[in-house]
Backbone as CSV, one residue per row, in Angstrom:
resi,resn,N_x,N_y,N_z,CA_x,CA_y,CA_z,C_x,C_y,C_z
1,UNK,203.267,20.771,299.643,203.490,20.229,299.036,204.123,18.954,299.922
2,UNK,204.394,17.928,298.706,204.572,16.758,299.211,206.158,16.538,299.568
3,UNK,206.619,16.123,300.906,208.002,15.867,301.247,208.306,15.134,300.066
4,UNK,210.050,15.277,300.239,210.822,14.710,299.086,211.063,13.157,299.559
5,UNK,210.768,12.435,300.898,211.074,10.999,300.600,210.096,10.537,300.352
6,UNK,208.546,11.095,300.522,207.808,10.420,299.965,207.673,10.352,298.511
7,UNK,208.207,11.288,297.937,208.644,11.442,296.204,209.160,10.562,296.081
8,UNK,210.439,10.152,297.017,211.393,8.902,297.145,211.257,7.551,297.119
9,UNK,210.253,7.199,297.653,209.538,6.278,298.288,208.458,5.920,296.840
10,UNK,207.614,6.762,296.276,206.952,7.012,295.280,207.583,6.236,293.748
11,UNK,208.663,6.928,293.728,209.594,6.588,292.720,210.393,5.219,292.463
12,UNK,210.689,4.692,294.104,211.165,4.030,294.166,210.324,2.407,293.842
13,UNK,208.973,2.666,294.466,207.721,1.831,294.292,207.598,1.552,292.527
14,UNK,207.779,2.804,291.993,207.046,2.434,290.440,208.439,1.748,289.604
15,UNK,209.533,2.518,290.160,210.872,1.240,289.161,210.690,-0.519,289.791
16,UNK,211.227,-0.502,290.899,210.924,-1.822,291.102,209.495,-2.389,290.819
17,UNK,208.726,-1.849,290.769,207.154,-2.776,289.768,207.655,-2.678,288.620
18,UNK,207.940,-1.802,287.905,208.209,-1.933,286.484,208.741,-3.192,286.239
19,UNK,209.832,-3.122,286.731,211.052,-3.843,286.733,210.473,-5.633,286.371
20,UNK,209.680,-5.993,287.396,208.716,-6.860,286.984,208.312,-7.633,285.848
21,UNK,208.287,-6.544,285.192,207.103,-6.443,283.689,208.833,-6.773,282.535
22,UNK,209.587,-6.571,282.700,211.295,-7.285,281.965,211.220,-8.638,281.969
23,UNK,211.203,-9.228,283.638,211.103,-10.933,283.565,210.263,-11.299,282.917
24,UNK,208.655,-10.674,283.315,207.942,-11.500,282.661,207.958,-11.771,281.090
25,UNK,208.471,-10.072,280.397,208.527,-10.447,279.010,209.023,-11.604,278.380
26,UNK,210.446,-11.553,279.435,210.864,-12.607,278.946,210.518,-13.935,278.702
27,UNK,210.244,-13.977,280.025,208.976,-15.599,279.590,208.296,-16.004,279.011
28,UNK,207.851,-14.757,278.889,206.498,-15.106,277.224,207.124,-15.421,276.170
29,UNK,208.109,-14.452,276.211,208.438,-14.365,274.853,209.165,-16.198,274.908
30,UNK,209.619,-16.746,275.945,210.715,-18.228,275.870,209.301,-19.150,275.511
31,UNK,207.921,-18.694,276.158,206.669,-19.898,276.002,206.516,-19.871,274.685
32,UNK,206.481,-18.709,274.134,205.930,-18.900,272.680,207.074,-19.379,271.622
33,UNK,208.296,-19.369,272.042,209.222,-19.929,270.845,209.134,-20.779,270.775
34,UNK,208.742,-21.991,271.620,208.256,-23.189,272.382,207.831,-23.675,271.023
35,UNK,206.835,-23.023,270.808,205.544,-23.432,269.663,206.307,-23.429,268.144
36,UNK,207.273,-22.617,268.658,207.966,-22.445,266.456,208.381,-22.978,266.145
37,UNK,207.503,-23.587,264.458,207.689,-24.321,264.083,207.761,-25.714,264.916
38,UNK,206.322,-25.836,265.267,205.742,-27.154,266.019,204.900,-27.689,265.290
39,UNK,204.532,-28.643,265.811,203.376,-29.157,265.048,201.603,-29.230,265.838
40,UNK,201.200,-27.418,265.785,200.029,-27.525,266.619,198.904,-28.034,266.268
41,UNK,198.324,-28.715,267.125,196.781,-28.878,266.932,196.106,-28.352,268.346
42,UNK,194.918,-27.379,268.460,194.133,-26.973,268.535,193.258,-28.204,269.500
43,UNK,193.881,-27.926,270.868,192.868,-28.834,272.014,193.240,-28.297,272.935
44,UNK,192.337,-29.054,274.039,191.552,-28.240,275.416,193.301,-27.808,276.055
45,UNK,194.509,-28.265,276.119,195.110,-27.943,276.731,195.748,-26.855,276.335
46,UNK,195.965,-26.382,274.821,196.775,-25.162,274.259,195.610,-24.256,274.310
47,UNK,194.471,-24.474,274.716,193.222,-22.945,274.342,193.577,-23.091,276.024
48,UNK,193.940,-23.550,276.782,194.582,-23.084,278.260,195.916,-22.406,278.838
49,UNK,196.427,-22.807,277.806,197.839,-22.381,277.503,197.665,-20.698,276.933
50,UNK,197.027,-20.663,276.033,196.550,-19.752,275.176,195.947,-18.262,276.159
51,UNK,194.788,-18.482,276.995,194.526,-18.336,277.670,195.367,-17.920,278.917
52,UNK,196.519,-18.474,279.566,197.329,-18.298,280.245,198.286,-17.159,279.528
53,UNK,198.887,-17.408,279.106,199.954,-16.222,278.190,198.971,-14.972,277.845
54,UNK,197.500,-15.487,277.715,196.764,-13.818,277.657,196.323,-13.220,278.333
55,UNK,196.316,-14.016,279.955,195.816,-13.284,280.764,197.257,-12.247,281.740
56,UNK,198.382,-13.283,281.615,199.464,-12.812,282.148,199.960,-11.832,280.982
57,UNK,199.822,-11.696,280.104,200.314,-10.362,279.212,199.281,-9.066,279.623
58,UNK,197.814,-9.477,279.556,197.118,-8.172,280.207,197.007,-7.627,281.138
59,UNK,197.236,-8.770,282.193,197.543,-8.246,283.508,198.572,-7.485,283.829
60,UNK,199.791,-8.130,283.181,200.817,-7.494,283.395,200.875,-6.027,283.051
61,UNK,200.731,-6.014,281.564,200.139,-4.189,281.363,199.541,-3.707,282.172
62,UNK,198.316,-4.483,282.791,198.009,-3.272,283.785,198.520,-3.233,284.786
63,UNK,199.623,-4.086,285.299,200.628,-3.847,286.336,201.240,-2.825,286.349
64,UNK,202.446,-2.530,285.005,203.188,-1.475,284.325,202.033,-0.100,284.793
65,UNK,200.633,-0.564,284.100,199.967,1.329,284.392,199.770,1.628,285.430
66,UNK,199.427,0.572,286.713,199.404,0.807,288.123,200.417,1.318,288.391
67,UNK,201.723,0.634,288.592,203.065,0.649,289.141,203.137,2.973,288.741
68,UNK,202.842,3.220,287.628,202.551,4.494,287.153,202.191,5.325,288.450
69,UNK,203.046,5.967,289.163,202.296,6.486,290.805,201.701,7.781,290.225
70,UNK,201.647,8.492,289.101,200.287,9.581,288.696,198.899,8.609,288.404
71,UNK,198.942,7.837,288.031,197.971,6.937,287.151,197.312,5.993,288.824
72,UNK,197.949,5.583,289.303,197.861,5.191,290.701,197.044,5.693,292.014
73,UNK,197.454,7.112,291.639,196.353,8.081,292.575,195.202,8.109,292.245
74,UNK,195.044,7.994,290.522,193.700,7.847,290.667,192.841,6.531,290.638
75,UNK,194.050,5.122,290.573,192.689,3.569,290.458,193.387,3.047,292.048
76,UNK,194.044,3.655,292.626,194.267,2.701,294.008,192.933,2.802,294.827
77,UNK,192.838,1.677,295.193,192.143,0.819,295.947,190.388,1.243,295.367
78,UNK,190.529,0.854,293.824,189.409,1.108,292.931,189.038,-0.313,292.588
79,UNK,188.131,-0.793,292.318,188.044,-1.997,290.952,189.268,-2.372,290.089
80,UNK,189.774,-1.418,289.834,190.843,-1.556,288.359,191.666,-2.380,289.337
81,UNK,192.124,-2.060,290.880,193.007,-2.826,290.959,192.486,-4.519,291.436
82,UNK,191.441,-4.567,291.325,190.891,-5.697,291.967,191.128,-6.395,290.738
83,UNK,190.686,-6.319,289.535,190.650,-6.427,288.234,192.050,-7.153,288.197
84,UNK,192.649,-6.191,288.289,194.342,-6.376,287.879,194.679,-7.858,288.611
85,UNK,194.667,-7.600,289.937,194.923,-8.971,290.827,194.643,-9.887,290.358
86,UNK,193.476,-10.315,290.240,192.443,-11.003,289.787,193.175,-11.962,288.298
87,UNK,193.388,-10.846,287.388,193.756,-11.182,286.145,195.218,-12.192,286.056
88,UNK,196.349,-11.965,287.018,197.207,-11.889,287.513,197.171,-13.537,288.340
89,UNK,196.662,-13.353,289.718,196.814,-14.438,290.523,196.139,-15.601,290.521
90,UNK,194.471,-15.388,289.869,193.038,-16.222,289.513,193.703,-16.316,288.281
91,UNK,193.285,-15.883,287.399,193.110,-15.769,285.762,194.515,-16.988,285.403
92,UNK,195.748,-16.349,285.542,196.549,-16.804,285.218,197.304,-18.163,285.162
93,UNK,196.851,-18.127,286.959,197.324,-19.380,287.698,196.206,-20.467,286.947
94,UNK,194.515,-20.321,287.255,193.623,-21.086,287.247,193.889,-21.682,285.697
95,UNK,194.600,-20.959,284.585,194.730,-21.389,283.447,196.069,-22.525,283.101
96,UNK,196.442,-21.723,283.915,198.010,-23.294,284.102,197.600,-24.677,284.568
97,UNK,196.822,-24.172,285.881,196.560,-25.875,286.553,195.438,-26.293,285.750
98,UNK,194.659,-25.715,284.500,193.320,-26.967,283.781,194.269,-27.098,282.743
99,UNK,195.699,-26.087,282.630,195.990,-26.506,281.338,196.961,-28.369,281.580
100,UNK,197.543,-27.896,282.703,198.600,-29.441,283.607,197.169,-30.319,283.521
101,UNK,196.309,-29.734,283.996,195.221,-30.927,284.522,194.487,-31.580,283.352
102,UNK,193.996,-31.243,282.251,193.899,-31.780,281.159,194.717,-32.524,280.593
103,UNK,196.800,-32.401,280.533,197.334,-32.624,280.491,197.878,-34.090,280.475
104,UNK,197.833,-34.193,282.222,198.181,-35.160,282.849,196.886,-35.983,283.055
105,UNK,195.722,-35.762,282.912,194.684,-36.784,283.482,194.850,-38.119,282.915
106,UNK,194.650,-37.879,281.511,194.960,-39.338,280.986,195.985,-40.395,281.476
107,UNK,196.952,-39.615,281.936,198.210,-40.090,282.783,197.786,-40.596,284.130
108,UNK,197.068,-39.745,285.060,196.984,-40.000,285.650,195.748,-41.285,285.850
109,UNK,194.905,-41.525,285.332,193.715,-42.450,285.718,193.589,-43.322,284.070
110,UNK,194.184,-43.161,283.353,194.125,-43.873,282.221,192.689,-43.495,281.330
111,UNK,192.269,-42.870,281.064,191.062,-42.396,280.628,191.306,-41.362,279.969
112,UNK,190.494,-41.247,278.828,190.137,-39.789,277.927,188.799,-38.981,278.087
113,UNK,188.999,-37.814,278.567,187.526,-36.735,278.240,187.534,-36.727,277.481
114,UNK,185.924,-36.258,276.912,185.592,-35.888,275.409,186.030,-34.188,274.838
115,UNK,187.217,-34.357,273.935,187.597,-33.472,273.743,187.275,-32.000,273.233
116,UNK,185.610,-32.497,272.914,184.929,-31.428,272.389,184.425,-30.499,273.233
117,UNK,183.603,-31.443,274.683,183.218,-30.881,275.878,184.590,-30.009,276.231
118,UNK,185.997,-30.333,276.282,186.721,-29.948,276.430,186.815,-28.388,276.239
119,UNK,186.912,-28.294,274.791,186.770,-26.845,273.864,185.539,-26.047,274.952
120,UNK,184.536,-26.776,274.480,183.361,-25.865,275.266,183.408,-25.043,276.034
121,UNK,184.073,-26.093,277.385,184.420,-25.606,279.076,185.569,-24.334,278.810
122,UNK,186.712,-24.679,278.185,187.186,-23.420,277.901,187.292,-22.448,277.592
123,UNK,186.734,-22.467,276.191,185.884,-21.191,276.099,184.877,-20.260,276.734
124,UNK,184.216,-21.336,277.731,183.638,-20.673,278.166,183.936,-19.918,279.271
125,UNK,185.152,-20.902,280.248,185.723,-20.135,281.022,186.836,-18.688,280.694
126,UNK,187.183,-19.215,279.477,188.252,-17.556,278.912,187.063,-16.018,278.672
127,UNK,185.932,-16.748,278.389,185.013,-15.718,277.529,184.591,-15.213,278.654
128,UNK,184.138,-16.128,279.699,183.423,-15.746,281.115,184.765,-15.006,282.000
129,UNK,185.801,-15.312,282.184,186.509,-14.483,283.013,186.979,-13.049,282.193
130,UNK,186.875,-13.130,280.835,187.254,-11.693,280.844,185.712,-10.698,280.990
131,UNK,184.453,-11.571,280.812,183.361,-10.884,280.747,183.641,-10.281,282.331
132,UNK,183.594,-11.403,283.115,184.192,-10.509,284.440,184.511,-9.643,285.163
133,UNK,185.989,-9.418,284.621,186.789,-8.825,284.783,186.959,-7.444,284.319
134,UNK,186.932,-7.329,282.949,186.547,-6.163,282.370,185.667,-5.056,282.688
135,UNK,184.845,-5.330,282.813,183.837,-4.576,283.375,184.504,-3.392,284.467
136,UNK,185.113,-4.755,285.604,185.528,-3.921,286.531,186.731,-2.772,287.104
137,UNK,187.609,-3.003,285.571,188.519,-2.457,284.530,188.189,-0.879,284.501
138,UNK,186.811,-1.084,284.230,186.054,0.067,283.395,185.637,0.794,285.050
139,UNK,184.934,0.103,285.658,184.227,0.322,286.814,185.725,1.393,287.565
140,UNK,186.926,0.822,287.975,187.913,1.130,288.621,188.454,2.714,288.190
141,UNK,188.160,2.343,286.742,188.916,3.729,285.739,187.778,4.631,286.049
142,UNK,186.082,4.363,285.978,185.196,5.499,286.438,185.207,5.709,287.832
143,UNK,185.824,5.581,288.830,186.030,5.892,290.340,185.236,4.909,290.948
144,UNK,184.747,3.860,290.825,184.275,3.336,291.919,185.271,2.321,293.148
145,UNK,184.901,2.401,294.164,186.011,1.979,295.067,185.432,0.491,295.512
146,UNK,186.436,-0.565,295.467,186.017,-1.470,295.958,185.663,-1.637,297.015
147,UNK,185.158,-2.896,297.815,184.920,-3.653,299.327,183.576,-2.402,299.263
148,UNK,182.333,-2.243,298.488,181.441,-1.410,298.285,179.994,-2.185,298.131
149,UNK,179.169,-2.509,298.648,177.917,-3.279,298.219,177.099,-1.968,297.586
150,UNK,176.942,-0.958,297.976,176.437,-0.146,297.220,177.334,0.689,296.483
151,UNK,176.296,1.303,295.391,177.108,1.941,294.782,176.428,3.254,293.743
152,UNK,176.635,4.346,293.180,175.651,5.167,292.337,174.860,3.988,291.209
153,UNK,173.876,4.665,291.022,173.021,4.159,289.953,173.870,4.155,288.689
154,UNK,174.840,5.162,288.339,175.514,5.004,287.049,176.566,3.625,286.648
155,UNK,176.885,2.894,288.191,177.962,1.858,287.960,176.847,0.862,287.883
156,UNK,175.850,0.823,287.973,174.773,-0.399,287.492,175.186,-1.570,286.447
157,UNK,175.083,-0.582,285.526,175.312,-1.845,284.436,176.507,-2.714,284.097
158,UNK,177.643,-1.895,284.467,178.695,-2.951,284.499,178.823,-4.020,285.671
159,UNK,178.446,-3.440,286.719,178.070,-4.345,287.800,177.491,-5.363,287.205
160,UNK,176.215,-5.651,286.726,175.636,-6.468,286.319,176.053,-7.375,285.266
161,UNK,177.018,-6.402,284.437,177.661,-7.207,283.598,178.653,-8.035,283.911
162,UNK,179.798,-7.497,284.969,180.349,-8.689,285.560,179.781,-9.732,286.834
163,UNK,178.472,-9.551,287.152,178.096,-10.668,287.602,177.346,-11.902,286.658
164,UNK,176.771,-11.449,285.109,176.861,-12.330,283.771,178.427,-13.010,283.803
165,UNK,178.997,-12.315,283.609,180.335,-13.082,283.293,180.732,-14.553,284.478
166,UNK,180.554,-13.888,285.627,180.763,-14.827,286.748,179.765,-16.207,286.449
167,UNK,179.024,-15.640,285.955,177.704,-16.729,286.113,178.126,-18.129,284.745
168,UNK,178.971,-16.874,283.816,179.097,-17.724,282.462,180.720,-18.881,283.227
169,UNK,181.463,-18.023,283.492,182.660,-18.845,284.613,182.157,-19.549,285.102
170,UNK,181.143,-19.874,285.917,180.564,-21.090,286.998,180.306,-22.334,286.178
171,UNK,179.470,-21.501,284.692,178.659,-22.523,284.037,180.462,-23.401,283.627
172,UNK,180.985,-22.467,283.286,182.216,-23.409,282.399,182.943,-24.527,283.286
173,UNK,183.414,-24.320,285.004,184.040,-24.648,285.587,182.875,-26.276,285.959
174,UNK,181.517,-26.210,285.840,180.494,-26.921,286.574,180.653,-27.995,285.011
175,UNK,180.272,-27.537,284.005,181.090,-28.527,282.776,182.403,-29.196,283.046
176,UNK,183.221,-28.767,283.305,184.692,-29.640,283.552,184.053,-30.332,284.771
177,UNK,183.837,-30.306,285.418,183.475,-31.257,286.809,182.647,-32.080,286.307
178,UNK,181.569,-32.155,285.353,180.447,-33.293,284.960,181.580,-33.802,284.137
179,UNK,182.264,-33.920,282.956,182.856,-34.444,282.023,183.543,-34.892,282.330
180,UNK,184.660,-34.508,283.472,186.018,-35.336,284.380,185.591,-36.098,285.141
181,UNK,184.010,-36.027,285.885,183.776,-37.291,286.488,182.850,-38.241,285.953
182,UNK,182.541,-38.179,284.588,181.973,-39.218,283.574,182.855,-40.037,283.148
183,UNK,184.095,-39.382,282.584,185.465,-39.555,282.114,185.851,-40.812,283.049
184,UNK,186.375,-39.921,284.590,186.410,-41.074,285.173,185.953,-42.489,285.744
185,UNK,184.733,-42.232,285.282,183.765,-43.914,285.337,183.280,-44.137,284.133
186,UNK,183.081,-43.541,282.846,183.024,-44.355,281.598,183.473,-43.980,280.722
187,UNK,184.857,-43.293,281.065,185.436,-42.572,279.910,186.610,-43.839,279.006
188,UNK,186.682,-43.570,277.719,187.702,-45.000,277.399,188.985,-44.671,277.753
189,UNK,189.460,-45.912,277.567,190.858,-46.651,277.667,191.695,-45.459,276.837
190,UNK,192.653,-44.726,277.803,193.613,-44.219,276.606,194.991,-45.218,275.896
191,UNK,195.769,-44.407,275.249,197.108,-45.133,274.827,197.752,-45.001,275.970
192,UNK,198.995,-45.118,275.926,200.039,-44.961,277.041,200.643,-43.237,276.564
193,UNK,200.808,-43.148,275.488,200.781,-41.922,275.293,199.991,-41.177,274.377
194,UNK,199.177,-40.463,274.916,197.984,-40.443,273.632,198.263,-38.902,273.362
195,UNK,199.452,-38.232,273.765,199.481,-36.953,273.037,200.660,-36.838,271.922
196,UNK,201.220,-38.487,272.117,202.384,-38.336,271.223,203.991,-37.410,271.824
197,UNK,203.916,-37.388,273.447,205.007,-36.361,274.054,206.410,-37.156,273.980
198,UNK,207.526,-36.995,273.793,208.751,-37.094,274.491,209.042,-37.230,275.839
199,UNK,208.387,-36.667,276.801,208.603,-36.521,277.998,208.862,-37.953,278.343
200,UNK,209.318,-38.195,279.537,209.655,-39.225,279.803,208.622,-40.034,281.240
201,UNK,208.068,-39.053,281.102,206.662,-40.126,281.839,206.275,-40.976,281.339
202,UNK,205.888,-40.350,279.733,205.070,-41.025,278.596,205.586,-42.451,278.854
203,UNK,206.659,-42.816,279.439,206.846,-44.112,279.111,207.033,-44.754,279.312
204,UNK,205.768,-44.484,281.043,204.898,-45.586,281.381,203.838,-45.964,281.400
205,UNK,202.641,-47.084,281.636,201.897,-47.476,281.532,200.573,-45.826,281.987
206,UNK,199.769,-45.859,281.339,198.650,-44.854,281.947,197.168,-45.738,282.236
207,UNK,197.200,-45.854,283.706,197.766,-44.669,284.444,199.552,-45.631,284.934
208,UNK,200.346,-45.031,285.270,201.482,-45.665,285.669,201.337,-46.513,286.886
209,UNK,202.210,-47.818,287.279,202.235,-48.910,287.842,202.850,-47.846,289.389
210,UNK,202.709,-48.756,290.282,203.200,-47.765,291.873,204.890,-47.223,291.577
211,UNK,205.477,-48.305,290.951,206.937,-48.635,291.123,207.153,-47.881,289.688
212,UNK,206.543,-47.472,288.904,206.781,-46.459,288.096,206.674,-47.454,286.682
213,UNK,208.133,-47.964,286.508,208.650,-48.876,285.473,208.960,-50.459,285.772
214,UNK,208.338,-51.177,284.940,208.569,-52.569,285.101,210.184,-52.941,284.879
215,UNK,210.753,-52.206,283.768,212.302,-52.509,283.808,212.334,-51.193,283.315
216,UNK,214.180,-50.867,283.545,215.048,-49.603,283.346,214.836,-49.412,281.881
217,UNK,214.189,-48.212,281.350,214.317,-47.707,280.511,215.300,-46.958,280.075
218,UNK,215.782,-47.182,278.626,216.745,-47.121,277.923,216.622,-45.728,277.314
219,UNK,217.218,-44.222,277.488,216.759,-43.450,277.035,218.174,-43.073,275.490
220,UNK,216.573,-43.059,274.543,217.624,-42.884,273.235,217.540,-41.654,272.349
221,UNK,216.705,-40.123,273.518,216.714,-38.970,272.253,216.173,-38.178,273.305
222,UNK,216.470,-37.032,273.135,216.436,-35.751,273.767,214.698,-35.741,274.596
223,UNK,214.646,-35.759,275.231,213.253,-35.246,275.639,212.430,-34.042,274.777
224,UNK,213.476,-33.322,274.252,212.653,-32.168,273.847,212.461,-31.980,272.169
225,UNK,213.082,-32.851,272.141,213.220,-33.317,270.684,212.257,-34.049,269.833
226,UNK,211.437,-33.096,269.039,210.111,-33.433,268.160,210.819,-33.681,266.866
227,UNK,211.880,-33.952,266.241,212.413,-33.304,264.792,211.492,-34.932,264.255
228,UNK,211.971,-36.534,264.908,211.127,-37.288,264.311,209.779,-37.567,264.969
229,UNK,209.090,-38.563,264.560,208.398,-39.379,265.627,208.947,-40.913,266.081
230,UNK,210.221,-41.252,266.474,210.410,-41.868,266.960,210.104,-41.634,268.467
231,UNK,210.213,-42.648,269.061,209.368,-42.633,270.385,210.596,-42.108,271.214
232,UNK,210.792,-41.457,272.790,212.068,-40.678,273.063,212.425,-42.117,274.003
233,UNK,212.421,-42.945,274.049,212.999,-44.126,274.756,212.467,-45.075,274.441
234,UNK,213.165,-46.499,275.143,212.430,-47.646,274.957,212.901,-48.560,275.810
235,UNK,212.118,-49.444,276.384,211.974,-50.471,277.403,213.812,-51.380,277.497
236,UNK,214.467,-51.159,278.514,215.431,-52.352,278.399,215.187,-53.322,279.349
237,UNK,215.707,-54.948,279.409,215.851,-55.584,280.232,216.874,-55.450,281.407
238,UNK,217.544,-54.340,280.856,219.307,-54.131,282.163,218.497,-53.899,283.710
């Protein structure tokens, strides 16, 4: 029979791990609410943000499942844990990074990347990531342990599917590398504020000067007020 202190440790682990989901859910609702009544355009950055939310929610749900002690007995040290970890720590993080990279690329370099190729790469990366790690969830559920390079033949199909997904993922990153490199050298010059953002960093030229502002800007509007199309600030000679 399991000692009392081990049952208590397992219960504490489960409760604390599941509480993480409460705060994650709050943040997800906050992020989604920022799009409420917004003028939403399907751009590369938005696709990556949607990918970020999907990986965070899907990975978080599997985290709640792993936190259930009775289920973790079966999934512990299997490919299910590998897939859960990568959905949260890699998938969500990489999606957020790529969204930020594409959003601030025009500000950093004053050049625009091809939006069409951006959407193609984003689609490949999101599809490739799912095709890589969803088979690993299934492998873990079927009992395949991690850190093994040899496995029974009945695991072969899902391992091949995971490898194919990783190949697709790699092609997506290669496309990003190619079109951003081309945009740096031959990309069209972008406007000062190509996104129509009300953020104050877009009051500087693109790319910004070393000293940021030639004159001190006078802020006339809240940076999150998108009710009008007026600029969020004007330059002042003060």
